N, C-alpha and C positions, 0 to 999 in steps of 0.2 A: 609562112604561118607567122601571125603577128602576136599570138598569145604563147605563153610558156607556163602552162599550168602543172603543178606537181600532179602525176598520175600514175595510174596502174594500167595495164593492157586488160581489156575485156576479152570475153570469149571469141567475139567477132574481130578481135585484132585492133579495134579503135582503143585510143587511149581514154582512160576514164578518170574522173576526180575520185580520189579514193573512197569518198563517202556514197558515191552513187551507186555502188555495188549493192547496197542495201535498200534501195527503193524499187517499187514495182517497175516492171518493163515499159510501161507507157510513160511514166515519169522519166526514166533513163533515156528513152528515144527522144523525149522533149528537150532533156538536158543536152543531149548531142546536137539537137537543132539549135539550141540557144547558143552553145559553143560555136557552132558553125557560123551563126549570125555575127558573133563577136569577131570571129575570125576573118570574116570576108567583108566586115564593115568598112566603109569609106567615110571620114578618114579613119585610119587605123586606131585601134583601141590599145592604149598603153598595156602592156602585160601585168602590171599591178592592179590596174583598174579591171581587167578581164578577170583576174584571179579573185577580186573582190566580189564581182557579179556573180561569178559561178559558186562561190562560197555561199553567198546569200541565197542564190537559186537552189542549191541543194538542200539547204535548211528549209527553205519554203516548201519544196517538193516533199521533203520527209515529213514534215509536219502535216501537210495536206494529205499525204497518203495515209498517215497514222491516223487522221480524223476522218478518213473516208470520204474526203471531198474530192470530186471529179477533176481531173485535169483541165478540162475545158473551163470549169468555174475559176480555177487559179489563173490561167492565162488569158481568158477571155477570148473575144473574137479578134483582136489585135494584139497578138504576142510581142510584137516588136515594141508596143508601147510599154510592156512590162519590163522587157530587155532595156529600153531607154530610161525608164524610171529607176531601175536598179543602177544603171551605168551613171546616172546623174549624181548618185550617191558616191561616186568613185572617181569621176572625171568630168571635165568641162568639155564635152565634144558633141558635134551635131550628128544627125543621122542620114543614111541612104535608102532611098525609096526602094531600089531594087533589092536590097538585103532584107528589107521590111516585108516585101512581098514573099521571098523565098521562105523566110522563117513562118509567115502565116500559112503557106502551102505545106510545109513540113509538119506544123502542128495539125493542120486539117487531115494530113494522112495518118496521123497517129490516132486522132479522136473523132474524126469525121465532121 
């Protein structure tokens, strides 16, 4: 695992960012998909950059959920583009096409 995010365990045993527990389930599932994307991404994402991205993402998801904005509107049709845009704020790294496709499939599974 390349990321080392301060976390708590969720009911399913997966590790959660502390603020994730307070957001709706579809946003939590999407958060896990983004965390997995960052974790499997090549080249590796520095832990500090991944932590920054996940912090930004949980704030974005909490605001969207609180405002009644659907997940698909937040992540769009290319969720990896969102991940890469957030990552660009925290690190200078390029992306991996396979990881992008996996993230897109995970989000599709959540919101259809």
